C-alpha positions as CSV (number, residue, x, y, z in Angstrom):
1,M,135.3,96.8,88.4
2,K,133.0,97.6,85.5
3,A,131.4,101.0,85.5
4,M,129.5,103.4,83.2
5,T,131.0,106.9,83.5
6,L,130.6,110.3,82.0
7,N,133.6,112.2,80.8
8,K,131.6,115.3,80.1
9,Y,128.1,116.7,80.9
10,G,125.5,118.0,78.5
11,E,122.6,116.8,76.4
12,D,125.0,115.1,74.1
13,S,126.9,113.4,76.9
14,V,127.5,109.6,76.5
15,F,128.1,107.0,79.1
16,E,131.3,105.1,78.5
17,A,132.3,101.7,79.7
18,S,135.2,102.0,82.2
19,E,137.4,99.9,84.5
20,I,137.7,101.6,87.9
21,A,139.0,100.4,91.2
22,I,136.6,98.7,93.7
23,P,136.0,101.2,96.4
24,T,137.8,100.8,99.7
25,L,135.7,101.1,102.9
26,K,135.7,104.1,105.2
27,S,134.3,104.2,108.7
28,G,130.6,103.3,108.8
29,E,130.5,101.9,105.3
30,V,129.6,98.6,103.7
31,L,130.7,97.2,100.3
32,V,127.7,96.2,98.2
33,K,127.8,94.2,95.0
34,I,125.1,95.9,93.1
35,A,122.4,93.7,91.5
36,A,120.2,96.6,90.2
37,S,119.9,100.3,90.2
38,S,117.2,102.7,89.1
39,V,117.1,105.9,87.2
40,N,115.5,109.0,88.7
41,T,114.8,112.4,87.2
42,V,117.5,114.0,89.2
43,D,120.0,111.6,87.6
44,T,119.1,112.9,84.1
45,M,119.2,116.5,85.4
46,I,122.8,116.0,86.6
47,R,123.8,114.4,83.3
48,N,122.3,117.2,81.2
49,M,123.1,120.2,83.4
50,G,126.5,119.2,84.8
51,N,128.4,122.1,86.4
52,D,125.3,124.3,86.2
53,F,123.6,122.0,88.7
54,P,125.0,122.2,92.3
55,L,124.6,118.5,93.0
56,S,126.8,117.3,90.1
57,P,130.0,115.3,90.9
58,D,133.3,116.2,89.1
59,T,134.0,114.4,85.8
60,P,134.7,111.6,85.1
61,A,131.4,111.1,86.9
62,L,129.8,108.0,88.3
63,L,126.1,108.6,88.5
64,G,123.2,106.6,89.9
65,M,121.6,107.0,93.4
66,D,119.3,104.0,94.0
67,F,120.5,100.4,94.3
68,A,119.9,96.9,95.7
69,G,122.5,94.3,96.2
70,I,124.4,92.0,98.6
71,I,126.9,93.1,101.2
72,E,130.4,91.7,100.5
73,A,132.3,93.5,103.2
74,V,131.7,95.7,106.2
75,A,133.9,98.3,108.0
76,D,135.1,97.3,111.4
77,D,132.7,99.7,113.2
78,V,129.6,98.5,111.4
79,K,127.7,96.2,113.7
80,N,124.1,96.1,112.3
81,Y,125.0,94.5,108.9
82,K,127.0,91.4,107.9
83,V,128.4,89.9,104.8
84,G,125.6,88.3,102.8
85,D,122.8,90.7,103.8
86,E,120.5,91.8,101.0
87,V,120.1,95.6,101.2
88,Y,118.8,98.6,99.4
89,G,119.3,102.3,99.6
90,C,120.0,105.7,98.0
91,A,123.6,106.5,98.8
92,G,125.6,108.0,95.9
93,G,125.7,109.6,92.5
94,L,126.0,113.3,93.6
95,A,128.6,115.7,95.0
96,D,131.6,113.6,96.3
97,L,129.6,110.3,96.6
98,P,130.3,107.8,93.8
99,G,127.2,106.4,92.2
100,T,125.6,103.0,91.4
101,L,126.3,102.6,87.7
102,A,129.0,100.1,88.6
103,E,129.5,96.6,90.0
104,Y,130.1,97.8,93.6
105,I,129.3,100.8,95.9
106,A,130.8,101.7,99.3
107,A,127.6,102.9,101.0
108,D,127.2,104.7,104.3
109,S,125.4,102.1,106.4
110,K,123.1,104.8,107.8
111,L,121.6,105.2,104.3
112,I,120.5,101.6,103.7
113,A,118.2,98.9,105.1
114,K,117.6,95.2,104.6
115,K,115.6,94.5,101.4
116,A,112.1,93.1,101.8
117,K,112.1,89.4,101.4
118,N,109.0,89.3,99.1
119,I,110.3,91.4,96.3
120,S,113.1,91.1,93.7
121,M,116.3,93.1,93.6
122,K,114.9,95.0,90.6
123,E,111.9,96.1,92.6
124,A,114.0,96.9,95.6
125,A,116.3,99.1,93.6
126,A,113.4,101.1,92.3
127,I,112.1,102.2,95.7
128,P,114.7,104.2,97.8
129,L,114.6,107.7,96.5
130,V,110.9,107.8,95.6
131,G,109.9,105.8,98.7
132,I,111.8,108.0,101.1
133,T,110.4,111.1,99.3
134,A,106.8,109.9,99.5
135,Y,107.1,108.7,103.1
136,E,108.8,111.9,104.4
137,G,106.3,114.2,102.7
138,L,103.3,112.4,104.1
139,K,104.7,112.2,107.6
140,R,105.8,115.9,107.7
141,A,102.3,116.8,106.5
142,G,100.7,114.9,109.4
143,I,99.1,112.0,107.5
144,A,96.4,110.4,109.6
145,A,93.6,107.8,109.3
146,G,90.3,109.2,108.1
147,Q,91.8,112.1,106.2
148,K,90.9,112.9,102.6
149,V,94.2,112.9,100.7
150,L,94.9,114.0,97.1
151,V,98.0,112.9,95.3
152,H,98.9,114.8,92.2
153,G,100.8,112.6,89.7
154,G,99.7,109.3,91.1
155,S,101.1,107.2,88.2
156,G,104.6,108.7,88.5
157,G,107.6,107.5,90.6
158,V,106.9,109.4,93.8
159,G,103.1,109.6,93.3
160,H,102.4,105.9,92.9
161,I,104.2,105.2,96.2
162,A,102.7,108.2,98.0
163,L,99.1,107.1,97.2
164,Q,99.8,103.6,98.5
165,L,101.4,104.8,101.6
166,A,98.5,107.2,102.3
167,K,96.1,104.4,101.9
168,H,98.3,102.2,104.3
169,F,98.1,105.0,106.9
170,G,94.3,104.9,106.7
171,A,93.4,107.8,104.5
172,D,90.7,108.1,101.8
173,V,92.9,108.6,98.8
174,Y,92.3,110.3,95.5
175,S,94.9,110.9,92.7
176,T,95.2,112.8,89.5
177,G,96.4,111.3,86.2
178,G,96.4,112.5,82.6
179,G,95.1,109.6,80.5
180,D,93.5,106.2,80.5
181,K,96.7,104.3,81.3
182,Q,97.5,106.6,84.2
183,T,94.0,106.5,85.7
184,A,93.8,102.8,85.4
185,L,97.1,102.4,87.3
186,I,95.9,104.7,90.0
187,E,92.7,102.7,90.5
188,Q,94.7,99.5,90.4
189,L,96.9,100.8,93.3
190,G,93.9,101.6,95.4
191,A,93.1,105.3,94.9
192,K,90.1,107.0,93.3
193,A,91.4,108.3,90.0
194,I,90.8,111.9,88.7
195,N,91.6,112.8,85.1
196,Y,92.9,116.4,85.4
197,K,92.5,116.9,81.7
198,T,88.7,116.4,81.8
199,K,87.9,117.6,85.4
200,T,88.6,121.1,86.8
201,V,89.9,121.4,90.4
202,E,86.6,123.0,91.4
203,E,84.7,120.1,89.9
204,Y,86.6,117.3,91.7
205,V,86.8,119.2,95.0
206,Q,83.0,119.5,94.9
207,K,82.4,115.9,93.8
208,H,84.8,114.3,96.3
209,T,84.8,116.6,99.3
210,N,81.4,118.5,99.0
211,G,83.4,121.6,98.3
212,V,85.3,121.5,101.6
213,G,88.7,120.5,100.1
214,F,91.3,117.8,100.9
215,D,92.9,117.6,104.3
216,L,96.3,116.8,102.7
217,V,97.6,117.3,99.2
218,Y,100.8,115.6,98.1
219,D,102.0,117.4,94.9
220,S,104.6,115.4,93.1
221,V,104.2,117.7,90.0
222,G,104.7,120.9,91.9
223,A,105.9,124.3,90.4
224,G,102.9,125.9,88.7
225,N,100.7,123.0,89.7
226,L,101.0,124.1,93.3
227,I,98.2,126.7,92.6
228,N,96.0,123.7,91.9
229,S,97.0,122.1,95.2
230,F,96.2,125.3,97.1
231,N,92.8,125.5,95.4
232,A,92.1,121.8,96.2
233,A,93.1,122.0,99.9
234,A,90.7,122.5,102.8
235,L,91.1,125.4,105.2
236,N,94.2,125.0,107.3
237,G,95.1,122.1,105.0
238,Q,98.6,120.6,104.5
239,I,100.5,120.6,101.2
240,A,103.6,118.5,100.6
241,T,105.6,119.0,97.4
242,T,108.8,117.8,95.7
243,V,109.1,120.7,93.3
244,S,109.1,124.2,94.6
245,M,111.8,125.9,92.6
246,C,109.5,128.5,91.2
247,E,107.9,131.9,91.7
248,L,104.3,131.8,93.0
249,D,101.7,134.1,94.4
250,L,100.9,132.7,97.8
251,T,97.8,134.7,98.4
252,I,95.5,131.6,98.1
253,A,97.7,129.7,100.6
254,H,97.6,132.7,103.0
255,M,93.9,133.2,102.8
256,K,93.3,129.5,103.5
257,G,95.9,129.2,106.2
258,L,97.8,126.4,104.4
259,S,101.0,124.8,105.5
260,L,103.6,124.0,102.8
261,H,106.1,121.2,103.3
262,V,109.0,121.0,100.8
263,V,110.6,117.6,100.5
264,F,114.2,117.6,99.3
265,M,115.3,114.1,100.2
266,L,118.9,114.5,99.1
267,I,119.8,116.8,102.1
268,P,121.1,113.9,104.3
269,M,123.5,112.8,101.5
270,L,124.6,116.3,100.5
271,H,125.2,117.6,104.0
272,N,125.8,114.4,106.0
273,Y,122.8,115.5,108.0
274,K,120.7,113.0,109.9
275,R,121.4,110.2,107.5
276,E,120.1,107.6,109.9
277,V,116.6,109.0,109.3
278,H,116.8,107.6,105.7
279,G,117.8,104.2,107.1
280,E,114.9,104.2,109.5
281,I,112.4,105.1,106.7
282,L,113.7,102.3,104.5
283,K,113.3,99.9,107.4
284,N,109.7,101.0,107.8
285,L,109.1,100.7,104.0
286,T,110.5,97.1,104.2
287,E,107.9,96.3,106.8
288,I,105.1,97.8,104.8
289,I,106.2,96.0,101.7
290,E,106.4,92.6,103.5
291,A,102.9,93.3,104.9
292,G,101.7,93.5,101.3
293,A,100.7,97.1,101.5
294,L,103.1,98.6,99.0
295,K,104.4,97.5,95.6
296,V,106.6,99.3,93.1
297,V,105.6,99.5,89.4
298,L,108.5,98.8,87.0
299,D,108.6,100.0,83.4
300,E,108.1,97.3,80.8
301,Q,111.5,97.9,79.2
302,Q,114.6,96.4,80.7
303,F,118.2,97.6,80.6
304,S,121.6,96.3,81.4
305,L,124.5,98.3,82.9
306,E,126.0,98.8,79.5
307,E,122.7,100.3,78.4
308,A,122.7,103.1,81.0
309,G,122.3,105.7,78.3
310,K,119.2,104.0,76.8
311,A,117.7,103.8,80.3
312,H,118.2,107.6,80.8
313,A,116.6,108.2,77.4
314,R,113.7,106.0,78.3
315,L,113.0,108.1,81.4
316,E,113.4,111.3,79.5
317,S,111.1,110.2,76.7
318,G,108.1,110.4,79.1
319,Q,106.9,107.1,77.8
320,A,107.9,105.0,80.8
321,M,105.2,103.7,83.1
322,G,106.7,103.0,86.4
323,K,110.4,103.1,87.4
324,V,113.2,102.5,84.9
325,V,115.6,99.9,86.3
326,I,119.1,98.9,85.3
327,E,120.2,95.3,86.0
328,N,123.8,94.5,86.7
329,Q,123.4,90.8,86.1
């Protein structure tokens, strides 16, 4: 089968067209003919950092985590999927799990779900990693109807899904963005936009919560921005973040009695730990999508499998609005 592989890591690394064997199925797996895959920041981190990043597969490496496609074969012990099912998931591209920059993937059936009927393969391929991340963070932070929720980075991959899910769960949703395009997208997706470049945390907390703070803050920016999240949260508030590999003074969090939830959605894949939870989340997302309460935003530029390097460059440029997707056909 056709694949785009890396023979070396580093900022000067280049994807090369290769012919590799179609994977054979192990217990619990399904063989999926990939229609589309999407590029996530962690994919570019693996490509650039290689052996310095503990998630990286050995070279020659087959990267790519998200995919959507059609099942062509199932292992004997797989009962909940059949040949011809349209599915999506996040199931490879790290450690010893071959990735999605290829024609086929042998995916653990616990890590996938049936694709929503009202979206394209490209849209479905863009959802798994960011969708699971957004859903998990909101649920672990106790999302509930009537809460005031703040999403940092609401025009980004995780953020634009998180703000829609928070709205779906009945919250009053606000979100930060850094420019007119970003704030326009946030408003279009149903949240009240806050331009963090023109409004201080104190100003928007006062304006939108009468100084009380937000019940839940989903911080998809993280790291140093977590201080802004702590300042924006109400007493005994909940913070969910996707980026916490940093050193911070937690005094504010302590004095406000905040709870911090760190979301690292790759754990089930890396450690074969509760993988079925990802499948259940994807099933829930399918239902939400089919109900019309969630849509994914795709970047305007399109890429083929052979253009995997250009797709990575597009994401790294910071110019993409929405998810960068690679089509296999």
